N, C-alpha and C positions, 0 to 999 in steps of 0.2 A: 938316756934320759927317761924318767918316768913322768908322765903327765896325767893328772887327774881331770876328766872332763865332766862338767856339771851342766845339767839342764833343769833349772828350777822353775816349777810351776806354782800355781796358787796354793795347792795343797799336796805337792809332791816334789821329789828330787830324784831324777834319774842320773846315774853316774857310770863312768867307765874309768878304769886305771889302765893306761897303755904304756908299754914299754916301747919307745919310739925307735930303739935300735933295729928291731925287726917288725915294728908296727903291730906288736902282738898284744891283744886284750888280756891282761892278767886277771881281771875281775870286773864285773859289772853288777849293777843292782838298782833297786827302786825303794824309796821311802814313800809310802802312800798314806793318804788321809792325815796330813800334817795339820795340827790344830783342830782335828776333828776326832771324836771318840771312835774307837775301833781301828786304830792305826795298824798298819802292818809293814814289815821290812823284808825284803828278799835280796839275797846276795848270791851270786853265781860265780864259780871258778871253774874254768874248763877242766874236765877230767875228775871233778869231784861232785859229790851230792850237793844239791842246792841247800842253802841255809835260809830258813824262813821262820820268822817270829811275829807274833802279835804284840804291838807295843805302842803306846800313846806317845806322841811327839808334840809338845806344846808349840813349838815354833821351828823355823828352819835351822836355827843354831843348834837345837837339840838333835835334829835330824842329821846334820853334818857331823856332829859329835859322834852319833851312832855309826855313820859311814867310816869315819876315821878309826874308831875303836875296832870295828870289824875287820878293816883292811890290815891292821896291825896285830890282830888277834893271833895267838899261837896256834889255835886249832883251825880257825876259818880264814885267817888272813893270808896276804901274799907278800907283805913287806915287814920288816922288823921294826920300823919306826917311821914317824912322819917325815923324818929328815930325807927319806928316800924319794919323797914327792918334790920334783924340781920345780913344778909350776902347775897352775890350774887354769883351764880354758873354759869359759862360760858361753853358753848360747844366750844371746840377747836378741829379742824380737826386733826392736825398732831403734834405728840409729838416726832417723830422720835424714837431713841432707848433710849432716856433720861428718859422717863417716862412710867412706867408699871402700874401706877395708877394715881388717881387725886391728885392734890397738891394745897396748899394755894399759891396764886400769890405773889411773891416778885421780887426784881430786876433780880435775877438769872433766875427765870422762864420766865420773860419778854424776856430776852436775848435768852433763849433757844427756845422760840416761834418764835422769829426773825430768828434764825438759820435754822428753818424749813420752811421759806418762799419759798425756792426753791423746797421743796418737796410738799408743799401745796399752790401754788401761787394763787389759786382762792378762798381760804378760810382763811388760817392763817393770812394775813394781816387784814382782816376785823374782825376776831375774836379777834385779839389783839386791834383793834380800839375800840371795844366794851368794852373790859376790861379797857383801858386807859380812856375812856369816864366816866365809872362808878366810877373809882378812883377819877377823878376830881370832880365829882358831889357829891360823897359819901365818902369824906375822912375819913379814919379810919374804915370803914366797910369792913370786910374781904371779898376778892375776891378769888374764887376757880376756877381752870381750870380743866375740865373734858375732857379727850382727846378721840376721836374716835378710836385712834390706841391703847390705853392703854390695852384693853381686849386681843388683839391679840399678846401681848408681850411673851405669854407663848408658842408660836409656837416653835417647835424644829427647829434647824438650816436647816435640810434637807427639811423642809417645806417652810422656808422663803427665802432660797438662790436661786439666779438665776445662770444658767451655763454660766456665762460671766467671763472674766478675773478677777480674785479675787481681783485685785488691785483697781477695781472700787468700790467694796465694802469697802475696806480699805480707800480709798480717798474720796468717795462721799456717802458712806452708801447706795449703791444701793442694795435694797432687798425687799422682800414683807413685807408690814406693815399691810394692812388691814384697813377696815373702818366699819362704822356702829356698832362700838364695844359696845357702850352703849345700842343700841337695841338688839343685840345679847346676851349681858349679862342679860338683863332683861328678855327676853322671854325664855332663856334656864332655868333661875332660876324658872320662873313660871311654866315651863313644868315639872320640877322636883317635884314641889309642886302639880301639877295636878295629876302626876303619883303616889304621895304618896311615893316618893323615895328620898333617899339622892342623891345629885349630884355625890358623889363618886361612881363609877361603871356604871354610865349612859352614853350611847352613843347617842347623839342627833345631827340631822341636822337642823339647823335653816335657814329659807329662808325669807330674808328681800327684799320684792319685791315692788318697787315703780318706781318713775321716775329715781331714782338711785337704783340699786339692788346688793345684795351680798348674798352669801351663806356661812355658817360657820359650820365646824365640831366641836362639843363641846364634849370633852371627860373628864369624871370625873369633870365636871363643869368648865373646862378650854378650851380655844381655842386651837385646834390641827392643824387646817388649815383653810384657807379662800380664797374666789375667788378673791377679790380685792388686788391689789399688792402695788407697789411703790406709786401709785396714785389711785384714784377711777375709773380709766378707764378700768382696767383689769376685766375679769370675764364674766358674762352672758350679753346678749343683754339688753340695758336699753333705756330710753326714747330718748336721743340724743347721747348717748355714744356707741361705737361700741362693746366694750367688747373685749375678747381675739381674736386676728386675727394672721395670719402668719406675723411675723415681716418684711419679705421681701416685703410685699405689700407696706409698707411705702416709701422705696426709689423708688420703681417702679412708684408709683403715683406721687411722688415729681418730678422725671425726666420727666415723660410724660406731667404733667400739669404745670411744671416749678414753683413749690411751695417752699416757705420758710419753715424752721422748725416751725415757729409760725403758719403759714397757715395750715400746715398738722395737727398740734396739734388742731387747732380750728375746722377742719373738723371732726376729730375723736371724740372730745368732744361735739361739738355743732351741727353737721349736720348728724350724723350717727345714729346708733341704729334703734329704731322704725321709727323715722323721716326719716332716710335715706333710709330705705327699702320701706317706703310708697311714695318715691319720693318727700319728702319734705312737705307732705300734713299734717301730724299730728304726734305728739309724745305722745298723750294721749291714754292710754290703754282702756278707756271707748269708744273712737271712734273706736278702733280696734274691741272690743267685738261686737258693733252694726254692723259695717261694714262686719265683718266676718259672722255673722248670716244672713246678706242680700246677701251673695254670693260674696263679693269682694275678689278675688283671692290673691291680694297683702296683704290684712289684714289677710286672713287665713294663708298665709305664715309666717307672724309675729308670730301668735299664735303657729304654728308648730315649728318654730325656738325656741321660749322661752321654750315650753314644753319639747322639745328634749334636750335643754341644761340643764334644771332643772333636768331632769331624769339622765343625765350623771353625773352631779356633786353629786347628792344625792347618786347615786349607787357607784360612785367612793370613796366618803368619808366613806361610810359604809364599803367598802372593806379596806380602809386605817385604819379605827378604829378597824376593826375586828368584826363588828357587828353593829346593830342598834336597838335602843329602841323606838325612836320617831322621826317623822318629824314635824316641826313646820312651819306654814305659818303666816307671819306678814307683815305689811306695807300696803299701799293703794291697791295694786293689790293683795298681798297675803291674806289679810283679806276679800276682796270683790269680788273675782273671783272664784266661785265654779267650773266653767267649767275647768279651769287650773288644780285645785286640783284633779278633776276626772281623767283627761287624764294622769296626772303624776302617780296617784295611780294604774291606769290600767297598766301602763308600769312596775311599781315596784311590781306588784302582786306576782311575783316569790319569793320576799323577805319576803312576809307576810304582805305587805301593802294592806289595804282594807278599804274603807270608807262607811258609811251610807249615802246614797244619800239624804234621807229626811232631816237628821241632816245638811248635807253639804249645802243644799239650804238655810236653816235658817241662817247659818253663813255668812251673807251678809249685808253690810251696817249697821253694829251694832258694839257696843263697848264691847260686851260680849265674854268672853272666851268659846270656844267650843271644846269638844272632838268629833270629826266627825268619829272616827274609827267604823268599823263594829265590831259586838260582837265577831267574830271569828279571828279578826286581831291580828297577832303576833307582828306587828310594829303599835304603835299608831300614829295617825295623829291628830294634834291640830291646832286650829286656835286661835292665842292669839294677841290681839291688843297691839301693843308696846307702851311704855311710857318712852321715853328717858328723858323727863323733870323731871319726878319723880326720876329716877335713878340719875340725876344730883343733884337734891335737897337732896337726901339721902347721896350722897358722901360729899356734902357741909356740911350737918349737922354733919356728923361723923367727919370730919376734924376740923370744927369750935369748936365742943364740946370738942375735945381733947386739 
């Protein structure tokens, strides 16, 4: 069975076509700057030269048309016709409380995704646009929605509730939902396999670190707690997001700067985090690494802030779960920054975390899984490249097969 995986953003579509018999990626690519002048399209097939063109795409339907045309192209494609695509799996950011797992899309699911627009305004509308575009272009082909929030629906109420008037939860469903669920689910399952253990009984902290970052406490193979909240803004410092701050800061800045709710929201989501601390210079952690090595004090501050927050959350989650068997690093920063892993391990040495520095250095710019633990470590430290697209494809296969 061949499954097309779609991750639709506001002005982009990422895609992968996966043959599920061997879980082999046949092709993958990106439609960028949809609805904006200067659009471009990239298509990659293993073993072939990449296909890249500059092309304007007015909307997501035009972009999907380009994807399908290229996948079936005699020169650049990997399938002879659209009939070879058996199903489409879509990444959807927010499912609210309605979905604890992935679902086949029908009219009710479409309406439920719309109801979560307020909870995921930057993602859900575009995720739905991708679904509707595929439905129009591939009528009759099953569409599956895989929610970022789904994995976190196992959190106990004392972990997901906020200490606000309870009526806001009843009226508006204000609570912690968590995100990156597909990634946390994948790497925690891989961690159990690497440890040779059944997920039942395991206590793992997974750290998904990238431009957007979140940490998850996984107990018995299920989410117990996570750092992101009602939206992906809460938690640790990120590329352009501030993470958790004193809530009183918001009205203080709004009054002093005469800002509207939309303006302060934009500042916290788009102008804060690493970008904010560096004075608007960069949000890219690779720049931070290089600058910190060269003595840039502001960049060194960013590194110290991130490592401090990582240590706090990992230690806190270990306490909350009553122990810790493994720490997992994933995502662009988690997989490629041995320096952060070393600093965090040193801080958590009292818990039995210790890493082998030689192996730790090898676990960089690679797609290989590594156990970087020292031989005498009581808590294992693992580097596991995430694969959200494969998880989406697996969920899609399971639902369609039923």
